[in-house]
N, CA, C and O of each residue as an XYZ file, in Angstrom:
896
protein
N    -268.712    188.145     40.850
C    -267.622    188.393     41.821
C    -266.163    189.180     41.114
O    -265.715    188.750     40.051
N    -265.682    190.045     41.640
C    -264.974    190.783     41.517
C    -263.600    190.433     41.157
O    -262.909    190.148     42.135
N    -262.971    190.371     39.935
C    -261.425    189.660     39.986
C    -260.551    190.503     40.233
O    -260.460    191.463     39.468
N    -259.752    190.406     41.244
C    -258.770    191.220     41.793
C    -257.436    190.867     41.413
O    -256.670    190.182     42.091
N    -257.176    191.414     40.193
C    -255.819    190.469     39.974
C    -254.755    191.683     39.206
O    -255.203    192.534     38.438
N    -253.580    191.594     39.501
C    -252.713    193.083     38.398
C    -252.438    193.001     37.206
O    -252.319    192.108     36.367
N    -252.332    194.387     37.275
C    -252.646    194.854     35.484
C    -251.915    193.903     34.509
O    -252.285    193.555     33.387
N    -250.652    193.516     35.268
C    -249.782    192.509     34.075
C    -250.312    190.917     33.433
O    -249.968    190.321     32.413
N    -251.468    190.493     34.721
C    -251.642    189.570     34.566
C    -253.115    189.535     34.136
O    -253.695    188.486     33.852
N    -253.843    191.094     34.097
C    -254.654    191.073     33.538
C    -255.133    190.831     31.819
O    -255.982    190.149     31.244
N    -253.989    191.876     31.377
C    -253.737    191.788     29.830
C    -253.335    190.258     29.667
O    -254.336    189.849     29.080
N    -252.581    189.256     29.802
C    -252.163    188.089     29.638
C    -254.042    187.228     29.682
O    -254.403    186.577     28.702
N    -254.676    187.341     30.515
C    -255.596    186.775     31.037
C    -257.067    186.969     30.690
O    -258.016    186.206     30.865
N    -257.004    188.371     30.071
C    -258.288    188.795     29.922
C    -259.289    188.010     28.778
O    -260.485    188.261     28.922
N    -259.090    187.499     28.156
C    -259.468    186.388     27.238
C    -260.362    185.284     27.900
O    -261.546    185.002     27.716
N    -259.175    184.619     28.939
C    -260.184    183.747     29.475
C    -260.924    184.023     30.711
O    -261.312    183.156     31.495
N    -261.150    185.707     30.876
C    -262.021    186.188     32.279
C    -263.445    186.072     31.396
O    -264.556    186.198     31.912
N    -263.181    185.778     29.797
C    -264.417    186.247     28.741
C    -265.409    184.709     28.572
O    -266.499    184.548     28.023
N    -264.616    183.843     29.206
C    -265.119    182.584     28.810
C    -266.013    181.954     29.791
O    -265.807    182.069     30.999
N    -267.018    181.278     29.298
C    -268.075    180.775     29.978
C    -267.996    180.218     31.279
O    -268.568    180.628     32.289
N    -267.017    178.970     31.132
C    -266.572    178.176     32.499
C    -266.163    179.146     33.349
O    -266.553    179.080     34.515
N    -265.051    180.544     32.813
C    -264.699    180.913     34.145
C    -265.669    181.739     34.536
O    -265.316    182.178     35.630
N    -266.964    182.302     34.157
C    -267.708    183.068     34.726
C    -268.623    181.836     35.302
O    -269.573    182.352     35.890
N    -268.684    180.763     35.346
C    -269.392    179.780     35.995
C    -268.360    179.476     37.295
O    -268.864    179.280     38.401
N    -267.154    179.452     37.151
C    -266.227    179.060     38.295
C    -266.330    180.499     39.266
O    -266.265    180.516     40.495
N    -266.493    181.587     38.442
C    -266.844    182.981     39.590
C    -267.876    182.785     40.459
O    -267.886    183.005     41.670
N    -268.587    182.434     39.889
C    -270.185    182.245     40.397
C    -270.234    181.496     41.246
O    -270.777    181.858     42.291
N    -269.586    179.908     41.117
C    -269.164    179.185     42.166
C    -268.303    179.222     43.241
O    -268.318    178.418     44.173
N    -267.466    180.267     43.098
C    -266.789    180.658     44.039
C    -267.873    181.644     44.954
O    -268.174    181.375     46.117
N    -268.220    182.433     44.456
C    -269.063    183.221     45.041
C    -269.924    182.941     45.843
O    -269.894    183.221     47.041
N    -270.829    182.324     45.234
C    -271.743    180.760     46.275
C    -271.011    180.704     47.328
O    -271.198    181.463     48.279
N    -269.752    179.482     47.292
C    -269.186    178.792     47.996
C    -268.790    179.616     49.177
O    -268.872    179.030     50.257
N    -268.319    181.032     49.199
C    -267.979    181.846     49.944
C    -269.300    182.399     50.778
O    -269.276    182.561     51.998
N    -270.202    182.607     50.128
C    -271.318    182.883     50.916
C    -272.265    181.695     51.803
O    -272.988    181.896     52.779
N    -271.985    180.448     51.110
C    -272.569    179.207     51.899
C    -271.655    178.608     53.092
O    -272.062    177.916     54.025
N    -270.453    178.991     52.873
C    -269.442    178.073     53.808
C    -268.369    179.065     54.193
O    -268.242    180.221     53.791
N    -267.637    178.405     55.031
C    -266.176    179.535     55.146
C    -265.060    178.763     54.573
O    -264.649    177.635     54.846
N    -264.614    179.758     53.595
C    -263.803    178.769     52.525
C    -262.404    179.964     52.909
O    -262.515    180.872     53.733
N    -261.092    179.669     52.060
C    -260.015    180.306     52.116
C    -259.445    179.808     50.817
O    -259.653    178.761     50.204
N    -258.608    180.922     50.542
C    -258.021    181.950     51.493
C    -259.116    183.293     51.275
O    -259.965    183.314     50.383
N    -258.902    184.407     52.293
C    -259.814    185.353     52.308
C    -260.233    185.607     50.664
O    -259.657    184.983     49.773
N    -260.970    186.291     50.472
C    -261.635    186.733     49.065
C    -260.316    187.260     48.234
O    -259.817    186.785     47.214
N    -259.895    188.471     49.061
C    -259.154    189.482     48.253
C    -257.849    188.585     48.177
O    -257.007    188.891     47.333
N    -257.677    187.733     48.825
C    -256.251    186.780     48.765
C    -256.536    185.687     47.314
O    -255.567    185.027     46.938
N    -257.331    185.602     46.861
C    -257.835    183.998     45.989
C    -256.456    184.579     44.810
O    -255.422    183.929     44.653
N    -256.622    185.318     44.412
C    -255.572    186.033     43.692
C    -254.020    186.734     43.859
O    -253.229    187.274     43.087
N    -254.038    186.512     44.862
C    -252.234    186.907     45.698
C    -250.999    186.386     44.882
O    -250.062    187.129     44.591
N    -251.050    185.214     44.571
C    -250.021    184.824     43.748
C    -249.824    185.671     42.677
O    -248.737    186.172     42.390
N    -251.029    185.866     41.982
C    -250.715    186.689     40.627
C    -250.132    188.295     40.843
O    -249.297    188.853     40.131
N    -250.774    188.817     41.947
C    -250.508    190.075     42.775
C    -249.105    190.258     43.126
O    -248.560    191.356     43.011
N    -248.490    189.193     43.559
C    -247.452    189.260     44.113
C    -245.760    189.163     43.515
O    -244.614    189.241     43.960
N    -246.627    188.895     41.945
C    -245.526    188.590     41.414
C    -246.063    189.025     40.188
O    -247.194    188.704     39.825
N    -245.252    189.794     39.486
C    -245.947    190.488     38.056
C    -245.805    189.229     36.825
O    -245.205    188.277     37.324
N    -246.107    189.017     35.670
C    -245.480    188.532     34.372
C    -244.511    188.417     34.167
O    -243.742    187.469     34.010
N    -244.438    190.021     34.141
C    -242.698    190.604     33.492
C    -241.870    190.062     34.052
O    -241.090    189.447     33.324
N    -241.569    189.996     35.791
C    -240.972    190.046     36.783
C    -240.891    188.378     36.881
O    -239.826    188.012     37.378
N    -241.671    187.443     36.563
C    -241.739    186.332     36.748
C    -240.509    185.085     36.166
O    -240.445    184.786     34.974
N    -239.602    184.466     37.216
C    -238.428    183.750     37.129
C    -238.574    182.332     37.185
O    -237.854    181.563     36.548
N    -239.817    181.857     38.201
C    -239.918    180.688     38.816
C    -241.247    180.297     38.894
O    -242.214    181.030     39.101
N    -241.238    179.227     38.737
C    -243.008    178.985     39.326
C    -242.834    177.312     40.058
O    -242.142    176.339     39.756
N    -243.713    177.551     41.007
C    -243.859    176.355     42.051
C    -245.303    175.929     41.990
O    -246.194    176.742     42.236
N    -245.473    175.095     41.777
C    -246.950    174.164     41.677
C    -247.155    173.786     42.722
O    -246.271    173.061     43.179
N    -248.745    174.145     43.891
C    -248.816    173.285     44.638
C    -250.598    172.818     44.298
O    -251.272    173.178     43.333
N    -250.914    172.134     45.173
C    -252.531    171.576     45.202
C    -253.704    172.127     45.338
O    -254.607    172.065     44.504
N    -253.746    172.708     46.430
C    -255.029    173.758     46.881
C    -254.750    174.421     47.988
O    -253.879    173.838     48.633
N    -255.153    175.473     48.516
C    -254.764    176.099     50.002
C    -254.854    175.331     51.274
O    -255.723    174.471     51.419
N    -254.152    175.558     52.021
C    -254.089    174.985     53.280
C    -255.535    175.814     53.923
O    -255.737    177.029     53.912
N    -256.523    174.621     54.523
C    -257.802    174.554     54.688
C    -258.079    175.040     56.196
O    -259.271    175.207     56.455
N    -257.291    175.257     57.084
C    -257.391    175.385     58.224
C    -257.518    177.214     58.570
O    -257.070    178.132     57.884
N    -258.071    177.266     59.504
C    -258.655    178.613     59.925
C    -257.172    179.711     60.142
O    -256.214    179.693     60.915
N    -257.563    180.510     59.137
C    -255.988    181.878     59.289
C    -255.059    181.275     58.717
O    -254.040    181.965     58.706
N    -254.880    179.793     57.985
C    -253.756    179.372     57.421
C    -253.333    180.051     56.254
O    -252.242    180.620     56.223
N    -254.300    180.034     55.056
C    -253.951    180.104     53.678
C    -253.904    181.850     53.076
O    -254.712    182.754     53.289
N    -253.028    181.852     52.524
C    -252.664    183.425     52.154
C    -252.539    183.460     50.497
O    -251.684    184.255     50.108
N    -253.013    182.973     49.796
C    -252.939    182.501     48.487
C    -251.957    182.396     47.706
O    -251.962    182.708     46.515
N    -250.601    181.729     48.632
C    -249.464    181.753     47.533
C    -249.332    179.919     48.096
O    -249.295    179.822     49.322
N    -249.285    178.964     47.551
C    -248.918    177.589     47.772
C    -247.956    177.467     48.611
O    -246.974    178.207     48.653
N    -248.136    176.692     49.206
C    -247.130    175.977     50.187
C    -246.832    177.145     51.126
O    -245.687    177.062     51.573
N    -247.396    178.027     51.487
C    -247.633    179.227     52.359
C    -248.453    179.463     53.318
O    -249.592    179.158     52.968
N    -248.396    179.942     54.570
C    -249.294    180.228     55.276
C    -249.119    181.677     55.962
O    -248.142    182.296     55.538
N    -249.859    182.305     56.909
C    -249.799    183.547     57.674
C    -248.932    183.396     58.197
O    -248.537    182.246     58.389
N    -248.139    184.647     58.734
C    -247.279    184.732     59.806
C    -248.286    184.201     61.060
O    -249.501    184.000     61.051
N    -247.047    184.022     62.400
C    -248.136    183.123     63.214
C    -248.645    182.222     63.484
O    -249.163    181.963     64.570
N    -248.566    181.256     62.079
C    -248.987    180.121     62.189
C    -248.335    178.871     62.266
O    -247.512    178.607     61.389
N    -248.530    178.169     63.039
C    -247.283    176.883     62.751
C    -246.808    176.640     61.612
O    -247.727    176.750     60.801
N    -245.614    176.297     60.986
C    -244.532    176.117     59.668
C    -245.699    174.245     59.506
O    -245.893    173.450     60.426
N    -246.131    174.150     58.276
C    -246.547    173.054     58.134
C    -245.422    171.579     57.672
O    -244.255    171.725     57.309
N    -246.077    170.330     57.796
C    -244.759    169.806     57.811
C    -244.410    169.626     56.422
O    -243.388    168.948     56.324
N    -245.009    170.078     55.042
C    -244.650    170.095     53.656
C    -243.501    171.205     53.707
O    -242.386    170.997     53.227
N    -243.820    172.252     54.251
C    -242.955    173.513     54.252
C    -241.766    173.429     55.215
O    -240.715    173.956     54.851
N    -241.831    172.734     56.575
C    -240.755    172.296     57.417
C    -239.664    171.849     56.354
O    -238.516    172.275     56.224
N    -240.391    170.793     55.567
C    -239.323    169.659     54.611
C    -238.368    170.457     53.815
O    -237.182    170.172     53.647
N    -239.245    171.903     53.145
C    -238.848    172.186     52.448
C    -237.554    173.205     52.637
O    -236.551    173.263     51.925
N    -237.919    174.095     53.962
C    -236.842    174.578     54.751
C    -235.734    173.823     54.568
O    -234.821    174.087     53.786
N    -235.838    172.485     55.589
C    -234.879    171.510     55.861
C    -233.680    171.430     54.504
O    -232.464    171.613     54.560
N    -234.493    171.109     53.389
C    -233.830    170.955     51.921
C    -233.049    171.841     51.541
O    -231.908    171.582     51.160
N    -233.733    173.482     51.602
C    -232.874    174.441     51.780
C    -231.624    174.589     52.444
O    -230.546    174.612     51.849
N    -231.749    174.679     53.537
C    -230.672    174.625     54.708
C    -229.359    173.498     54.249
O    -228.150    173.716     54.322
N    -230.018    172.320     53.793
C    -228.927    171.171     53.518
C    -228.477    171.632     51.946
O    -227.292    171.481     51.651
N    -229.242    172.093     51.113
C    -228.803    172.062     49.630
C    -227.872    173.285     49.513
O    -227.053    173.274     48.594
N    -227.921    174.495     50.478
C    -227.327    175.864     50.373
C    -226.300    175.869     51.503
O    -225.749    176.889     51.916
N    -226.099    174.664     51.954
C    -225.197    174.466     53.152
C    -225.036    175.566     54.144
O    -224.015    176.242     54.266
N    -226.238    175.704     54.913
C    -226.707    176.853     55.554
C    -227.475    176.758     56.806
O    -228.472    176.042     56.722
N    -227.210    177.410     58.156
C    -227.831    177.076     59.320
C    -229.449    178.059     58.783
O    -229.602    179.236     58.454
N    -230.399    176.920     58.907
C    -231.186    178.097     58.039
C    -232.658    177.496     59.483
O    -233.264    176.443     59.683
N    -232.646    178.772     60.096
C    -233.555    178.055     61.165
C    -235.145    179.258     61.119
O    -235.369    180.157     61.929
N    -236.029    178.859     59.900
C    -236.922    180.194     59.701
C    -238.087    180.036     60.901
O    -238.279    178.955     61.458
N    -238.816    181.216     61.216
C    -239.751    181.489     62.361
C    -241.205    181.121     61.806
O    -242.168    180.625     62.390
N    -241.021    181.571     60.348
C    -242.451    181.420     59.910
C    -242.198    180.800     58.689
O    -241.136    180.536     58.125
N    -243.557    180.584     58.328
C    -244.034    180.158     57.022
C    -244.562    180.850     55.862
O    -244.966    180.246     54.869
N    -244.561    182.436     56.009
C    -244.834    183.194     55.069
C    -243.928    183.319     54.060
O    -242.780    183.715     54.261
N    -244.561    182.863     52.471
C    -243.393    182.592     51.414
C    -243.312    184.252     50.716
O    -242.563    184.584     49.798
N    -244.275    185.122     51.418
C    -244.092    186.507     50.328
C    -242.921    187.053     49.940
O    -242.765    187.725     48.920
N    -241.988    186.741     50.839
C    -240.561    187.210     50.399
C    -240.098    186.577     48.992
O    -239.333    187.218     48.272
N    -240.625    185.174     48.573
C    -240.498    184.474     47.558
C    -240.983    185.056     46.687
O    -240.121    185.546     45.957
N    -242.096    185.283     46.345
C    -243.093    185.809     45.599
C    -242.778    187.320     44.887
O    -243.110    187.667     43.754
N    -242.087    188.056     45.827
C    -241.807    189.351     45.755
C    -240.293    189.385     44.794
O    -239.884    190.369     44.177
N    -239.556    187.899     44.876
C    -238.588    188.030     44.010
C    -238.697    187.737     42.458
O    -237.884    188.094     41.605
N    -239.809    187.051     42.271
C    -240.322    186.557     41.029
C    -240.508    185.410     40.902
O    -240.103    184.857     39.880
N    -241.345    184.510     42.144
C    -241.417    183.604     41.796
C    -243.188    183.228     42.241
O    -243.723    183.621     43.278
N    -243.668    182.628     41.474
C    -245.198    182.710     41.191
C    -245.559    181.221     42.009
O    -244.974    180.157     41.808
N    -246.541    181.425     42.860
C    -246.286    180.281     43.966
C    -248.013    180.020     43.605
O    -248.912    180.717     44.075
N    -248.199    178.943     42.735
C    -249.630    178.635     42.264
C    -250.044    177.461     42.730
O    -249.360    176.439     42.769
N    -251.278    177.592     43.130
C    -252.306    176.177     43.209
C    -252.920    175.960     42.084
O    -253.213    176.750     41.187
N    -253.146    174.541     42.212
C    -253.782    174.209     40.929
C    -255.704    174.776     41.005
O    -256.406    175.249     40.111
N    -256.000    174.488     42.318
C    -257.448    175.208     43.076
C    -256.772    176.473     43.594
O    -255.702    176.455     44.202
N    -257.416    177.489     43.335
C    -256.895    178.765     44.365
C    -258.302    178.642     45.427
O    -258.785    179.770     45.531
N    -258.919    177.842     46.058
C    -259.944    177.968     47.095
C    -259.977    176.404     47.425
O    -259.615    175.410     46.796
N    -260.621    176.623     48.799
C    -261.207    175.429     49.496
C    -262.058    175.764     50.530
O    -262.030    176.838     51.131
N    -262.901    174.741     50.764
C    -263.717    175.172     52.206
C    -263.015    174.675     52.905
O    -262.104    173.886     52.654
N    -263.516    175.263     54.283
C    -262.717    175.116     55.482
C    -262.765    173.679     55.954
O    -263.801    173.031     56.101
N    -261.266    173.157     56.225
C    -261.109    171.744     57.086
C    -261.545    170.873     56.006
O    -261.897    169.758     56.392
N    -261.620    171.102     54.667
C    -262.092    169.981     53.658
C    -261.012    170.015     52.985
O    -261.010    171.136     52.476
N    -259.758    169.274     52.558
C    -259.165    169.486     51.174
C    -259.494    168.855     49.982
O    -260.076    167.772     50.041
N    -259.207    169.374     48.864
C    -259.439    169.480     47.609
C    -261.199    169.671     47.622
O    -261.674    168.775     46.924
N    -261.854    170.210     47.972
C    -263.143    170.648     48.312
C    -263.505    171.364     47.254
O    -264.716    171.286     47.048
N    -262.834    172.133     46.389
C    -263.083    172.792     45.326
C    -262.229    172.431     44.063
O    -261.955    173.292     43.227
N    -261.855    171.251     43.962
C    -261.449    170.077     43.285
C    -262.250    170.440     41.963
O    -261.793    170.980     40.956
N    -263.803    169.937     42.245
C    -264.669    169.973     40.997
C    -264.958    171.289     40.371
O    -265.387    171.391     39.222
N    -264.746    172.156     41.048
C    -264.652    173.013     39.941
C    -263.914    173.502     39.142
O    -262.847    172.887     39.144
N    -263.936    174.578     38.212
C    -263.019    174.370     37.262
C    -261.460    175.368     37.036
O    -260.949    175.945     36.076
N    -261.142    175.200     38.316
C    -260.058    176.149     38.640
C    -258.793    175.298     38.058
O    -257.721    175.888     37.922
N    -258.879    174.239     37.794
C    -257.854    173.209     36.788
C    -257.484    174.119     35.416
O    -256.383    174.570     35.101
N    -259.023    174.262     34.567
C    -258.884    174.566     33.592
C    -258.136    175.937     33.519
O    -257.281    176.095     32.648
N    -258.402    176.834     34.319
C    -258.009    178.225     34.338
C    -256.151    178.340     34.478
O    -255.391    178.976     33.747
N    -255.739    177.288     35.951
C    -254.507    177.417     36.043
C    -253.789    176.545     35.396
O    -252.581    176.514     35.628
N    -254.295    175.751     34.558
C    -253.630    175.094     33.114
C    -253.229    176.204     32.034
O    -252.111    176.458     31.586
N    -254.224    176.679     31.802
C    -254.059    178.137     30.822
C    -253.114    179.085     31.306
O    -252.385    179.659     30.497
N    -253.036    179.322     32.534
C    -251.618    180.137     33.209
C    -250.246    179.299     32.938
O    -249.265    180.000     32.689
N    -250.088    178.133     32.952
C    -249.085    177.551     32.829
C    -248.850    177.403     31.480
O    -247.646    177.415     31.222
N    -249.678    177.248     30.392
C    -249.634    177.139     28.885
C    -248.938    178.613     28.319
O    -247.981    178.689     27.548
N    -249.801    179.910     29.007
C    -249.135    180.927     28.608
C    -248.043    181.269     29.218
O    -247.411    182.108     28.578
N    -247.468    180.891     30.403
C    -246.160    181.153     30.587
C    -244.869    180.687     29.602
O    -243.986    181.393     29.115
N    -245.104    179.168     29.486
C    -244.595    178.371     28.645
C    -244.248    178.813     27.338
O    -243.156    178.805     26.770
N    -245.595    179.276     26.885
C    -245.304    179.757     25.307
C    -244.769    181.358     25.211
O    -244.364    181.979     24.228
N    -244.874    181.637     26.137
C    -244.966    183.792     25.767
C    -243.675    184.027     26.673
O    -243.230    185.174     26.630
N    -243.090    183.229     27.384
C    -241.672    183.458     28.111
C    -240.796    182.558     28.228
O    -241.164    181.384     28.209
N    -239.651    182.831     28.353
C    -238.523    181.784     28.301
C    -237.534    182.255     28.963
O    -237.255    183.441     29.136
N    -236.631    180.717     29.592
C    -235.795    180.870     30.862
C    -236.461    180.783     32.046
O    -235.931    181.350     33.001
N    -237.663    180.120     32.251
C    -238.647    180.087     33.718
C    -238.143    178.779     34.088
O    -238.006    177.811     33.340
N    -237.922    178.846     35.131
C    -237.400    177.700     36.078
C    -239.120    177.188     36.888
O    -239.727    177.902     37.686
N    -239.634    175.671     36.349
C    -240.749    175.235     36.753
C    -240.258    174.377     37.983
O    -239.475    173.474     37.687
N    -240.564    174.500     39.212
C    -240.422    173.375     40.315
C    -241.603    172.316     40.380
O    -242.615    172.721     40.953
N    -241.628    171.156     39.933
C    -242.688    170.236     40.116
C    -242.432    168.935     40.996
O    -241.924    167.898     40.567
N    -242.976    169.217     42.622
C    -243.248    168.358     43.333
C    -243.834    167.409     43.610
O    -244.655    167.692     44.482
N    -243.882    165.982     43.229
C    -244.875    165.306     43.553
C    -245.750    164.829     41.965
O    -245.979    165.434     40.918
N    -245.972    163.803     42.342
C    -246.807    163.158     40.637
C    -247.933    164.372     40.324
O    -247.885    164.967     39.248
N    -248.941    164.695     41.331
C    -249.556    166.000     40.923
C    -248.780    167.200     40.188
O    -248.973    167.493     39.007
N    -248.247    167.588     40.692
C    -247.585    169.064     39.882
C    -246.797    168.390     38.899
O    -247.433    168.771     37.916
N    -245.924    167.701     38.444
C    -245.458    167.018     37.207
C    -246.371    166.479     36.331
O    -246.025    166.523     35.151
N    -247.775    165.825     36.648
C    -248.807    165.768     35.190
C    -249.119    167.293     35.338
O    -249.409    167.650     34.196
N    -249.197    168.284     36.106
C    -250.068    169.586     35.689
C    -248.845    170.273     34.722
O    -249.151    171.056     33.823
N    -247.586    169.942     34.965
C    -246.751    170.420     34.127
C    -246.370    170.029     32.984
O    -245.514    170.685     32.390
N    -246.929    168.846     32.405
C    -246.487    167.981     31.621
C    -246.414    168.827     30.154
O    -245.545    168.531     29.334
N    -247.056    169.530     29.981
C    -247.155    170.036     28.787
C    -246.050    171.522     28.623
O    -246.067    172.261     27.639
N    -245.096    171.710     29.900
C    -244.331    172.600     29.660
C    -243.239    172.388     28.594
O    -242.653    171.310     28.490
N    -242.950    173.584     27.705
C    -242.036    173.476     27.055
C    -240.430    173.444     27.331
O    -239.700    174.432     27.253
N    -240.089    172.346     27.611
C    -238.635    171.797     28.038
C    -237.507    172.340     27.661
O    -236.467    172.509     28.298
N    -237.854    172.673     26.292
C    -236.652    173.294     24.771
C    -235.995    174.571     25.663
O    -234.818    174.809     25.934
N    -237.333    175.352     26.036
C    -237.018    176.916     26.409
C    -237.265    177.310     28.094
O    -237.286    178.483     28.465
N    -237.435    176.223     28.977
C    -237.300    176.356     30.269
C    -236.764    175.326     30.580
O    -236.622    174.310     29.900
N    -236.302    175.624     32.071
C    -236.044    174.303     33.096
C    -236.694    174.072     34.033
O    -237.044    174.734     35.010
N    -236.981    172.285     33.437
C    -238.057    172.044     34.486
C    -237.244    171.076     35.560
O    -236.423    170.248     35.165
N    -237.501    171.233     36.691
C    -236.972    170.497     37.765
C    -238.036    169.673     38.746
O    -238.792    170.220     39.548
N    -237.956    168.576     38.566
C    -238.733    167.218     38.981
C    -238.474    166.692     40.078
O    -237.324    166.254     40.100
N    -239.204    166.495     41.279
C    -238.825    165.227     42.216
C    -239.777    164.910     43.084
O    -240.805    165.586     43.062
N    -239.637    163.717     44.125
C    -241.213    163.808     45.243
C    -241.587    165.058     45.972
O    -240.904    166.077     46.086
N    -242.734    164.828     46.427
C    -243.391    165.569     47.156
C    -242.683    165.985     48.538
O    -242.010    165.082     49.033
N    -242.726    167.348     49.331
C    -241.658    167.179     50.611
C    -242.735    166.925     51.514
O    -242.587    167.314     52.672
N    -243.757    166.360     51.204
C    -244.656    166.086     52.416
C    -244.254    165.115     53.266
O    -244.138    164.068     52.630
N    -243.923    164.941     54.686
C    -243.627    163.813     55.333
C    -243.477    162.288     54.460
O    -242.415    161.764     54.124
N    -244.647    161.848     54.251
C    -244.673    160.559     53.498
C    -243.771    160.465     52.347
O    -243.019    159.495     52.256
N    -243.778    161.253     51.594
C    -242.590    161.105     50.679
C    -241.427    161.518     50.810
O    -240.581    160.934     50.132
N    -241.102    162.322     51.447
C    -239.797    162.582     52.067
C    -239.309    161.971     52.862
O    -238.169    162.299     53.190
N    -239.911    160.890     53.481
C    -239.340    160.110     54.318
C    -239.022    158.809     53.632
O    -238.335    158.034     54.298
N    -239.376    158.429     52.464
C    -239.524    157.564     51.394
C    -237.925    157.700     50.245
O    -237.517    156.862     49.442
N    -237.246    159.266     50.638
C    -236.114    159.153     49.773
C    -236.416    159.792     48.633
O    -235.538    159.927     47.781
N    -237.843    160.340     48.408
C    -238.377    161.226     47.054
C    -237.885    162.794     47.101
O    -237.692    163.358     46.024
N    -237.739    163.297     47.968
C    -237.588    164.739     48.306
C    -236.190    164.991     48.969
O    -235.685    165.825     48.217
N    -235.387    164.754     49.858
C    -234.330    165.306     50.289
C    -233.255    164.905     49.356
O    -233.143    163.730     49.006
N    -232.403    165.901     48.912
C    -230.924    165.925     48.113
C    -231.208    166.348     46.516
O    -230.453    166.466     45.551
N    -232.664    166.522     46.692
C    -232.953    166.876     45.210
C    -232.070    168.631     44.613
O    -231.799    168.970     43.461
N    -231.852    169.356     45.850
C    -230.879    170.135     45.362
C    -231.652    171.239     44.196
O    -231.068    171.755     43.244
N    -233.070    171.426     44.551
C    -233.521    172.101     43.794
C    -232.987    173.649     43.413
O    -232.684    174.139     42.325
N    -233.000    174.150     44.631
C    -232.991    175.884     44.895
C    -231.404    176.223     44.659
O    -231.117    177.410     44.507
N    -230.305    175.196     44.618
C    -229.177    175.646     44.208
C    -229.037    175.530     42.920
O    -228.227    176.289     42.388
N    -229.780    174.558     42.076
C    -229.719    174.099     40.428
C    -230.620    175.206     40.219
O    -230.368    175.786     39.163
N    -231.922    175.867     41.093
C    -232.608    177.029     40.502
C    -231.275    178.379     40.330
O    -231.150    178.881     39.213
N    -230.495    178.800     41.312
C    -229.962    180.018     41.348
C    -229.103    179.730     40.518
O    -228.629    180.780     40.086
N    -228.482    178.551     39.894
C    -227.245    178.597     39.178
C    -227.841    178.472     37.797
O    -226.974    178.548     36.927
N    -228.623    178.364     37.506
C    -229.625    178.724     35.915
C    -229.764    180.165     35.897
O    -229.253    180.750     34.942
N    -230.361    180.834     36.775
C    -230.696    181.860     36.963
C    -229.305    183.201     36.376
O    -229.375    184.119     35.560
N    -228.228    182.730     37.216
C    -227.073    183.554     37.416
C    -226.560    183.109     35.718
O    -226.061    183.971     34.994
N    -226.770    181.622     35.221
C    -226.460    181.814     33.810
C    -226.812    182.168     32.726
O    -226.124    182.188     31.705
N    -228.599    182.672     32.926
C    -228.867    183.443     31.873
C    -229.186    184.505     32.472
O    -230.388    184.740     32.348
N    -228.316    185.678     33.413
C    -227.987    186.416     33.534
C    -229.174    187.340     34.518
O    -229.276    188.567     34.481
N    -229.913    186.522     35.277
C    -230.778    187.100     35.976
C    -230.320    187.133     37.490
O    -229.400    186.367     37.776
N    -230.731    187.748     38.273
C    -230.695    187.860     40.135
C    -231.067    186.517     40.403
O    -232.037    186.109     39.764
N    -230.383    185.533     41.402
C    -230.852    184.488     42.043
C    -231.787    184.501     43.068
O    -231.702    185.572     43.669
N    -232.806    183.633     43.616
C    -233.257    183.748     44.450
C    -232.662    183.602     45.697
O    -231.713    182.823     45.784
N    -233.130    184.342     46.900
C    -232.362    184.776     48.368
C    -233.580    183.729     48.837
O    -234.682    184.163     49.173
N    -233.312    182.529     48.823
C    -234.289    181.469     49.589
C    -234.164    181.589     50.944
O    -235.125    181.280     51.648
N    -232.969    182.054     51.518
C    -232.788    182.058     53.290
C    -233.533    183.310     53.614
O    -233.244    183.663     54.757
N    -234.382    184.111     53.039
C    -234.934    185.471     53.634
C    -235.579    185.117     55.173
O    -236.078    186.013     55.854
């Protein structure tokens, strides 16, 4: 399977691509796409990396796996294609942004490409999924690959903001070096978690921008 990934990440991950588990993973993904309908489209599997270079990376948001409905997933966690109904978790993310930034924020779509373009790596733990079957590729070894991505970012960069929403993301990011990065954790924005008071009011978006300004970096325009 052709690994369609940008040069900046190719350089950082080239050793990983040579490992037996990754070669096996690519073969399993290739076979999965041949025998079933899977998402995102093959050319967008590594979209998170192609939309945010290693050099420009400022923020990491960790999700679980792509949306599994027809035409939804675009390779960015929590993001859906233009014209797709905004999913409940993303709607709650938007609500928190509006509240946190004290803005009237009424987005018309759920495509987060504009976040990625500003230096946000929207990273799912698994980069593929079978249609209508959440976590269906969890048994593949995507988690080894994405754990290594997080380790490389933690070790080789400084002053990255990691947003860990929910127990899964917090466990995934448990080894991030907090002495050199800002790690913000809260409940998941899914309706169940959010309605239990674990999401709203976390103010992660204003905290991220305050931190970025303090280290001399351009803040994120969350309201685009």
